[in-house]
C-alpha positions as CSV (number, residue, x, y, z in Angstrom):
1,M,293.5,112.9,44.4
2,Y,291.9,111.0,47.3
3,R,288.3,111.5,48.4
4,V,287.5,111.4,52.1
5,G,283.9,111.4,53.2
6,Y,282.9,113.0,56.5
7,L,279.5,112.4,58.2
8,N,278.4,114.3,61.3
9,P,274.9,114.2,62.8
10,G,275.2,117.8,63.9
11,G,275.1,121.1,62.0
12,S,277.8,122.5,59.8
13,T,278.5,125.2,62.4
14,L,280.4,122.4,64.2
15,A,283.1,122.4,61.4
16,P,285.6,124.5,63.3
17,I,285.6,122.1,66.3
18,R,285.0,118.7,64.6
19,L,286.0,118.8,61.0
20,D,288.9,121.3,61.1
21,P,291.0,119.2,63.5
22,L,290.7,116.3,61.0
23,R,291.8,118.7,58.2
24,H,294.7,119.9,60.2
25,G,295.8,116.4,61.0
26,L,295.6,115.4,57.4
27,R,297.6,118.5,56.3
28,D,300.3,117.6,58.8
29,L,300.6,114.2,57.2
30,G,300.9,115.7,53.7
31,Y,297.2,115.4,52.5
32,I,296.0,118.9,51.5
33,E,292.7,119.9,50.1
34,G,292.9,121.0,46.5
35,R,296.3,119.4,46.0
36,N,295.8,115.7,46.7
37,L,292.7,115.6,48.8
38,V,289.0,116.3,48.5
39,I,286.8,116.2,51.6
40,E,283.1,115.4,51.0
41,A,281.3,116.6,54.2
42,R,277.7,115.8,55.0
43,W,275.8,117.2,58.0
44,G,272.6,115.8,59.6
45,E,271.7,119.2,61.2
46,G,270.5,117.3,64.3
47,Q,268.1,115.1,62.3
48,L,269.2,111.5,62.8
49,D,266.8,110.2,60.2
50,R,268.8,112.0,57.5
51,L,271.9,110.1,58.2
52,P,271.2,106.9,56.1
53,A,270.6,109.0,52.9
54,L,273.7,111.1,53.6
55,A,275.8,108.0,54.1
56,A,274.5,106.6,50.8
57,E,275.5,109.9,49.1
58,L,279.1,109.5,50.3
59,V,279.2,105.9,49.1
60,N,277.8,106.9,45.7
61,A,280.4,109.7,45.5
62,K,283.0,106.9,45.6
63,V,285.0,108.2,48.5
64,D,288.1,106.2,49.6
65,V,287.2,106.3,53.3
66,I,284.4,107.7,55.5
67,V,285.1,109.5,58.8
68,T,282.1,109.5,61.1
69,A,281.3,111.6,64.2
70,A,279.3,109.9,67.0
71,A,277.6,106.5,67.0
72,P,274.5,107.4,64.9
73,A,276.7,108.4,62.0
74,A,278.9,105.3,62.4
75,R,275.8,103.1,62.3
76,A,274.5,104.8,59.2
77,A,277.8,104.4,57.4
78,R,278.1,100.8,58.4
79,D,274.6,100.1,57.1
80,A,275.4,101.9,53.8
81,T,278.6,100.0,52.9
82,K,280.5,96.9,53.7
83,T,283.5,97.8,51.5
84,V,284.3,101.4,52.0
85,P,286.6,101.8,55.1
86,I,285.1,103.7,58.0
87,V,287.0,105.6,60.6
88,M,284.6,106.3,63.5
89,V,285.3,109.0,66.1
90,D,283.4,109.3,69.3
91,P,281.1,106.3,68.9
92,G,280.7,105.8,72.6
93,D,281.3,102.0,73.3
94,P,281.7,100.6,69.8
95,V,281.7,97.0,71.0
96,G,278.6,97.4,73.1
97,A,276.9,99.2,70.2
98,G,277.7,96.2,67.9
99,L,279.9,98.3,65.5
100,V,283.0,96.2,66.0
101,A,283.8,92.7,67.3
102,S,286.5,94.0,69.7
103,L,288.8,96.9,70.2
104,A,291.9,94.9,69.4
105,K,290.4,93.2,66.3
106,P,287.5,95.3,65.0
107,G,287.0,93.1,61.9
108,G,284.9,94.3,58.9
109,N,285.4,97.7,57.4
110,I,285.3,99.8,60.6
111,T,287.9,101.1,63.0
112,G,288.7,104.4,64.7
113,L,288.7,106.0,68.1
114,S,286.3,105.2,70.9
115,S,285.2,107.9,73.3
116,A,284.2,105.4,76.0
117,T,286.4,104.8,79.0
118,P,285.3,103.2,82.3
119,D,283.9,105.6,84.9
120,V,284.4,108.8,82.9
121,V,280.8,109.9,83.5
122,G,281.2,108.9,87.1
123,K,284.2,111.2,87.4
124,Q,282.0,114.0,86.1
125,V,279.7,113.5,89.1
126,Q,282.7,113.4,91.4
127,V,284.2,116.7,90.1
128,L,280.7,118.3,90.4
129,K,280.5,117.1,94.0
130,E,284.0,118.5,94.7
131,A,282.8,121.9,93.4
132,I,279.4,121.7,95.2
133,P,279.9,119.7,98.5
134,S,276.2,120.1,99.3
135,L,275.2,118.3,96.1
136,A,272.3,115.9,96.8
137,N,270.2,115.9,93.7
138,L,271.1,115.3,90.0
139,A,269.2,115.3,86.8
140,F,270.6,113.3,83.9
141,V,269.7,114.9,80.6
142,S,270.1,113.1,77.3
143,N,268.5,112.4,74.0
144,A,266.0,109.6,74.6
145,A,266.7,108.3,71.1
146,V,270.4,107.6,71.6
147,P,271.2,104.2,73.3
148,A,274.6,105.3,74.5
149,G,272.8,107.6,77.0
150,A,271.5,104.5,78.9
151,I,275.0,103.3,79.4
152,A,276.1,106.7,80.7
153,L,273.1,106.8,83.0
154,K,274.2,103.6,84.8
155,E,277.6,105.3,85.6
156,V,275.8,108.4,86.9
157,E,273.6,106.3,89.1
158,T,276.5,104.4,90.5
159,A,278.5,107.6,91.2
160,A,275.4,109.2,92.7
161,R,274.9,106.4,95.2
162,S,278.6,106.7,96.3
163,I,278.0,110.3,97.3
164,G,274.4,109.8,98.6
165,A,272.8,111.8,95.8
166,R,269.5,111.1,94.0
167,V,269.2,110.9,90.2
168,H,266.2,112.0,88.1
169,V,266.2,111.0,84.4
170,V,265.1,113.5,81.7
171,G,264.9,112.3,78.1
172,V,264.5,114.9,75.4
173,R,263.9,114.2,71.7
174,D,263.9,117.7,70.2
175,P,265.0,121.2,71.2
176,G,261.4,122.2,71.9
177,E,261.5,119.9,75.0
178,F,264.4,121.9,76.6
179,E,261.9,124.4,78.0
180,S,260.2,121.7,80.0
181,V,263.4,120.5,81.7
182,A,263.3,123.3,84.3
183,G,259.8,122.2,85.4
184,I,260.7,118.5,85.5
185,V,263.9,119.0,87.6
186,K,263.0,122.1,89.7
187,D,263.8,120.2,92.8
188,H,267.2,119.0,91.5
189,T,270.3,121.0,92.1
190,A,272.5,120.1,89.1
191,L,272.4,118.7,85.6
192,V,274.6,116.0,84.1
193,V,274.2,116.5,80.3
194,F,275.2,113.7,78.0
195,P,276.8,115.0,74.8
196,D,274.8,113.6,71.9
197,P,273.9,115.0,68.5
198,L,270.8,116.7,69.9
199,T,272.2,118.2,73.1
200,F,275.5,119.1,71.4
201,T,273.9,120.9,68.4
202,H,271.6,122.9,70.6
203,R,274.0,123.2,73.6
204,R,273.8,127.1,73.7
205,R,270.1,127.1,74.2
206,L,270.3,124.3,76.8
207,M,273.0,126.1,78.7
208,E,271.1,129.4,78.6
209,L,268.1,127.7,80.2
210,A,270.2,126.0,82.8
211,L,271.8,129.3,83.8
212,Q,268.5,131.1,83.8
213,H,267.1,128.5,86.3
214,R,270.4,128.4,88.2
215,F,271.3,124.7,87.4
216,P,275.0,123.9,87.5
217,V,275.9,121.7,84.5
218,V,278.6,119.1,84.2
219,S,279.2,117.4,80.8
220,G,281.8,115.4,78.9
221,S,282.6,118.1,76.3
222,R,284.4,121.4,76.7
223,E,282.0,123.0,74.2
224,F,279.2,122.9,76.8
225,V,281.3,124.9,79.2
226,E,282.2,127.4,76.5
227,A,278.5,127.7,75.9
228,G,277.9,128.6,79.6
229,G,278.0,125.2,81.5
230,L,279.9,125.0,84.8
231,I,282.3,122.1,84.4
232,A,283.4,119.6,81.7
233,Y,285.4,116.5,82.2
234,G,286.1,114.1,79.4
235,P,288.3,113.3,76.4
236,S,289.6,116.0,74.1
237,F,287.5,115.5,70.9
238,A,289.7,117.9,68.9
239,D,292.6,115.6,69.8
240,M,290.6,112.5,68.7
241,F,289.7,114.0,65.3
242,R,293.4,115.0,64.8
243,R,294.4,111.4,65.6
244,A,291.7,110.1,63.2
245,A,293.8,111.6,60.4
246,G,296.4,109.0,61.1
247,Y,293.9,106.2,60.6
248,V,292.7,107.8,57.3
249,V,296.3,108.0,56.0
250,K,297.1,104.4,56.9
251,I,294.0,103.3,55.0
252,L,294.8,105.4,52.0
253,R,298.2,103.8,51.9
254,G,296.8,100.3,51.9
255,T,296.2,99.1,55.5
256,K,292.8,97.4,56.0
257,A,290.5,98.9,58.6
258,A,290.1,95.4,60.1
259,D,293.8,95.4,60.9
260,L,293.8,98.7,62.8
261,P,292.8,98.4,66.5
262,V,290.3,100.8,67.9
263,E,292.0,103.3,70.2
264,Q,290.6,104.7,73.4
265,P,291.0,108.3,74.5
266,T,294.5,109.3,75.7
267,T,293.9,113.0,76.5
268,F,291.3,114.1,79.1
269,E,290.6,117.7,80.0
270,L,289.0,119.5,82.9
271,V,287.4,122.8,81.9
272,I,285.8,125.2,84.3
273,N,283.7,128.3,83.6
274,M,284.3,130.8,86.4
275,K,281.9,133.3,85.0
276,T,279.2,130.8,85.4
277,A,280.4,129.8,88.8
278,R,280.1,133.4,90.0
279,A,276.7,133.7,88.5
280,L,275.6,130.6,90.4
281,G,277.3,131.5,93.6
282,V,279.5,128.4,93.4
283,T,283.0,128.6,95.0
284,I,285.4,126.4,93.0
285,P,288.1,125.0,95.4
286,P,291.7,126.3,94.6
287,S,293.0,122.7,94.3
288,M,290.4,122.1,91.5
289,L,291.3,125.3,89.7
290,A,295.0,124.3,89.9
291,R,294.5,121.1,88.0
292,A,292.1,122.4,85.4
293,D,293.3,122.4,81.8
294,Q,291.4,125.6,81.1
295,V,289.6,128.1,83.3
296,I,287.2,130.4,81.4
297,E,286.9,133.8,82.9
């Protein structure tokens, strides 16, 4: 009976879209809960300061491997143990964050799947411009406490310069600050929302406010579009968690985490919410609809 720890900074309501794909991947590889597998899940509920204690709980539970979601969870797990293997998913740039030495040779007890690829955030700006040719102002919304947002901001600023748009930065630290976003960016035409534990956990409220104030939103995660955002372009996180199961199984069978290269995303998806487009008066070009992976009506 193997014990797999799972650490997510968000709430347990994310289980169907973040934990279940891992479960399904493990099941496909012959590891089934109740038969030869126990999954110990811990959720930060959007409170990053809880993560160190939750990571310590998993180590004390003597799990065989820890799977983490997002960079804050990966850092908490790394700080909690130097011996238990860690499979990180969606840590942003793990090299830049100091989680691994390199993608090819991560070293230590951490490996997994990076969500960072060159220009992916810039491409989000480009698809937004394609949908809204008059786009001239952007607001970049992210959790001010998450360093990865600063890296994404540089991509946004570069992409904005290429289309002649201005960028306004909005840092939020708790859901109560979402209400102030409209006042801060009232002269800006669209929002680029960086998916982090705060914005992702409370994405429905953030998207409701954006729609209420008629702000088109582009993000890197389809769940924002399902919550009412206009466009998402980025890696398939469900695919990444399914692929993480392969890492877990290799480790359970004796491979060291240090010997498993960190993978970059292989599957990207473009998702468009046509209901939101109609509400905002945005006409999505037919060519863009044709290449979309999913169009939500």
